[in-house]
N, C-alpha and C positions, 0 to 999 in steps of 0.2 A: 253590769246592771244599769249604771249611770249612763252608759252609752246608749243602751236600748231606750231608756227613758227620754234621753235627748232626741233620739230618732223619732219616737212616737210623738213627742212634742212638735217636732218640725213637720212631720207628715200631716198631723191633724191641726196644724196652726194653733197649738196649745189648746187642744180640745178639752182637757181637764187638768186637775191639779197634778203637778209633777210628782208629788208623793204617791199618788195613785199609780202613775206609770212605773215608778220604781218598784212598787209592790207587785205589779203585773210582771215585770222583768224577773223578780225574785221567784214567782210561781213558775214561770216558764223555765228558768234555770234549774229549779228543783225537779220538775217533772222529767226533763230531758237528761239532766245530770244523774238521775237515779237509774238510768239504763246501765247495767252492770259491767259489760265487757266492751272494750274499745272496738272489737271486731264488729259489733252491732251498730256502732255509731261512726265507723270510719268513712262511710259514704257521705255522712253529714259534714265531715271535715272538708271533703272536696267541695261540697256546696258552699261552705263558708269561705273557702279560699277564692273560689270563682266570684262569689258575691263581693267580697272586700276588694279584690283586685279590680273588678269592673267598676265599682263605685269610685275608687280613687283615680282610676284612669279617666272616668267620665268627668270628675272634678278637675283633673289636670288640663284636659282639653277645654273645659268650660272657662276656666280662669284665663286661658290663653286667647280665647276668641272674644271674650266679653270686653266691654268698654272700660269698666272699672269694677273692683270688688264691691259687694253689697254694703259693707260697712264704711266705705269711703264716701266723701262728699259727692252728692249726685248732680251738682251743678258746677259749671265752670270747668276750666281745663284741669286735667289730673294726670299725674305721672307717679309711677310706683316709687316709694321712698325707701326701697330696700338698701341695705348697707352690708358690705362684706365684713366690716369690722365695726363693732359698736362698743360702748362702755356701760354694760349693765351693772346694776347694783350687785353687791356680793350675794344677797339673798336670791336675786333673780338668776344669777349665774349658777349657783348651786342647785336651784330648782330645775333649771334647764338640763343640767347634767343628770339629775335624778330621773327626768323624763326619758332620757336616752337609755338609762339602765332599765327602766320599766319596759321599754320596747323589746329588750332581750331577756326579760325575766322569766320566759317560758322554759329556761334551761332545765329546771328540775323535772319537767314532764318527759324529758328524754329518757329517763330511767324506765318509766312505765312503757313508753313506746318500744324501747329496745327489748324489754322483757316479753312483749307480745308480738314481736316481728316473726314472720315465718322463717326467715334466715337472718339471724342477728349479725352475720358477717357483712351484711349490706349496710350496717348502721353508720359507719364512718362516711361512706359515700353519700348516704341519704342526708346526714348531718351537714356535710359540706355543701350540697346542693341547696338545702333549706336555708342555711345561714347566708350563703352567698347571694341567692336570689332575693332574700328578704333585705339584705343590706343594700343591694343595687336599687331595689324599689324605694326604700327609705330615702336614699340620697337623691335619686332622680326626681321623685314626686316632691320631696321637700324643697329642693332647689327651684324647681319650676314654679310651684305655688308661691313660694316666698318672693321670687323674682317678679311675678305679676301682681301680687297683692301687697307686698311690703309689710308695714306694721298693721295692715288691716286684715290679716289672716284671722279667721274666726277660730274659736276653740269649742268643739273640735273643728278641724279644717274643712270638713265636708259642708259646712255652712258658708263657705267663702264666695260662692258663685251666684249669689242672688236667690230670691225666694223660690222661684220655680225650680231651678236646678238644685237647690237645697233639698226640696222634697224628693226630687228624682234620685239624688245621690244617697240620701238616707233610706229611701225605699229600696234601692238596690243593695245597700249595705246591711239592712236589717237582718236578713237570714244569717249573714256572717257574724253579726254581733250576738245573735242568739246562740249560734254554735260555739262562739268563744266563751260565753257565759257557761254554757253546758259543760265544756271541757274543763274550765277552771273548777267548777263544782265537783265534777266527776273525779279528776285527777287528785285534787287535794283530799277528797273524801277517801279515796283508795289508800292513801298513805296511812291514815288513821285506822281504817278498817283492817288492813293487814297487820298493823301493829297490835291492835286489840285482840285479834283472833289467831295470831301466829302460834303454831304448835298445837292447835286444837282441831278437832274434827269439823267444827262449825265453819272453818275457813273455806272449805270446798264443798260442803254438803248443804243442801237446801233445807236447813232447819229453821225453826222459829228464831233462834238466837242469831243465826246468820243474817236473816232479812231484817230483823229489828235493829241489829248493829249497823247494817249497811244504810238503811233509811235514816237512822239517827245521825250517821256521819254526814250524809248529803243534806239533811235538814239543818243540822248544826252549822255547816259551812254556809248554807244559803241565808240563814238568819243573821250570822255575823256579817256577811257581805251586804245584806240589806240594811243593817244598822249603819255600817260605814258609809254606804252610798247615800243614805238618807241624811246622815249627820253632816256629811261633807259633799253637798251637791254642786261643787265647783270642779268641773271636769279637769282643767289643767292642774289645779292644786291637788286634787285627789291622785291623779296620775303621778305627780312628782312625789307626793308623800308615800305612796305605795312603793314606788321605785326606790326611794331612799331607805325607808324603814324595813321593807320586806324584800324588795328585789335584790338588794346587795347581800342580805343575809342568806338568800337562797341560791344566788347564781354567781357570786364572786368569792367571798371568803371560804365557803365550804369546798368549792372546786379546787382552790389553791391548796387547802389542807389535805384533800383527798390525794392529789398527786404526790405531795410530800410523804404522805403515809404509805403510798404504794411503792415509791421509788427511793426513799431516803437510804435504805439499806444498800443500794447500788453504790453509793458514794463511799462506803466503808472498804470496798475492794478496789475501786478505780473511779477517780473523780474525772470523768470525761468532760470535754468542752460542752457537749449537749447537756449533760447532767448539771453542770454548774450554771449554765444559762437558764435551764428550767427551774432550778432552785431559786435563782434571783428573780425570775419572772413570777413565780408563785408567791414569793414574799411580797413583791410589788403589788400583786393583785389583792393579797390579803390586807396590806396596809391601805391601799387605795380604797378598798371596799369599806373598811372601817371609817376612813375619812369621809367618804360619801354618805355613809349611814348617819353620821353626826351632822355634817355640814348640810347635806341635802334635806334632812328632816327639819333643820332650822330654817332653811330657805323656803321650803314648801309651807311650813306653818305660818311664816311671815306673810306669804302670798295669800293664804286662806284667810288670815285675820284681816288683811287689807280688803279682800273681797267682801267679807262680812260688813266691814265699816263703810264700804262705798255706797253711794246713793243708788238704790235699786239693786244692790248686791244680793247675793244668795244668803240663805240661812238654813239652819237645820230643819228637816222635815217641811221644807217650803213648798208652797203651791206656785211660786213664781216660775215663769217660763225660762228654762235654762238653754233654749235653742235660739233665743232672740228672734222668734217668729211672730211675736205679738208686741 
């Protein structure tokens, strides 16, 4: 939702209060997220993928051909100040790690996707293609943009290539941001919906209870997301906080525990090399996840507080432009 609000701010040159744009994003997410089956929205996911990839590739090309990034000094000679190794503060380092966790925090959605696949046997292949492609794009785009922009990379990075290209990039990315919001509302609501109606006839029948429960789940998720996006309108800080506080608890610790639960009994008969390696790996994932939960939350909160204190910084339910377009 905050990404959509930032995009609308950039496209309209801060046409209205940011809080209004967040509310518009919430309404869009609720309406599309309430479509009940993934089969009916799968084509929208393809639209979102093409939209996001096109936007980031446009950004990557733009920062490569421009003279200097928009946030850099516009007079005098300029050279990118990127560094391969820096010495960030402890809080900044933990917040950065949490942002990486956020980028992969869609892992819980894999269960819903596998459950609705025509042939679940294709799941592993699809997962490998998805994660491999995503990682390659992250590394390539991140390295290129940072190489050309250095410390003047905008947050979000789509605003790094100047005012005109900022509008172009956000305009192209907007459908993808809408689809992402829709999927997060939809998938999280489905978890609660199935939990509430499991074992009852209302789970699969079009009864009043069925639809009231479903709409209540999507509306509840939307309202919570709206409150968070409005209370913390700092894009980088919010991404880090969600990655640390929620991303780890959804995509790291539970996955390690699940493997141990499914395979621990195998070690009672034969402790193979693979089994011992996987046990060690799962324990590492669980411990690292809890470490990032605590340390990443600390780092992101420190960053958010610093943003609130900064001159012209963001604040809760603010009308200030969070796209730096005005």
